[in-house]
C-alpha positions as CSV (number, residue, x, y, z in Angstrom):
1,M,90.1,67.3,134.2
2,Y,92.3,68.8,136.9
3,M,92.9,72.5,136.2
4,D,96.1,73.6,137.7
5,A,98.2,76.8,136.9
6,V,100.2,75.1,134.1
7,V,97.0,74.0,132.2
8,I,95.5,77.4,132.5
9,A,98.7,79.1,131.4
10,G,98.9,76.7,128.4
11,I,95.3,77.5,127.4
12,V,95.9,81.2,127.7
13,T,99.1,80.9,125.7
14,V,97.3,79.1,122.9
15,L,94.5,81.7,122.9
16,L,97.0,84.5,122.7
17,I,98.8,82.9,119.8
18,I,95.5,82.4,117.9
19,G,94.5,86.0,118.6
20,F,97.8,87.3,117.3
21,F,97.6,85.5,114.0
22,V,93.9,86.5,113.6
23,G,95.0,90.1,114.2
24,V,97.8,89.8,111.7
25,G,95.4,88.4,109.1
26,I,92.9,91.2,109.7
27,F,95.7,93.8,109.3
28,V,96.9,92.2,106.1
29,M,93.4,92.2,104.6
30,K,92.8,95.8,105.5
31,D,96.2,96.9,104.3
32,S,95.8,95.1,101.0
33,K,92.8,97.3,100.2
34,N,95.1,100.3,100.4
35,H,97.4,99.0,97.6
36,T,96.3,98.5,94.1
37,Y,98.1,95.8,92.2
38,Q,97.6,95.6,88.4
39,G,97.5,92.2,86.8
40,K,99.9,91.4,84.0
41,K,101.7,94.3,82.6
42,E,102.3,94.7,78.9
43,E,105.8,93.9,77.9
44,G,107.9,96.9,76.9
45,S,106.0,99.3,79.2
46,G,109.3,100.5,80.6
47,Q,108.3,99.7,84.2
48,K,110.3,97.3,86.4
49,P,108.3,94.6,88.2
50,I,108.2,95.0,91.9
């Protein structure tokens, strides 16, 4: 396959997009550990759902 500048730029662009989404996924997983979410709340507890 002939590798010219456009093909290399396309491959780099795809790798950067994949890296971005992997980074966002890792951030979301790490950030979700900092928040505690309770399951079903009892009705009449006086708290508004988020």
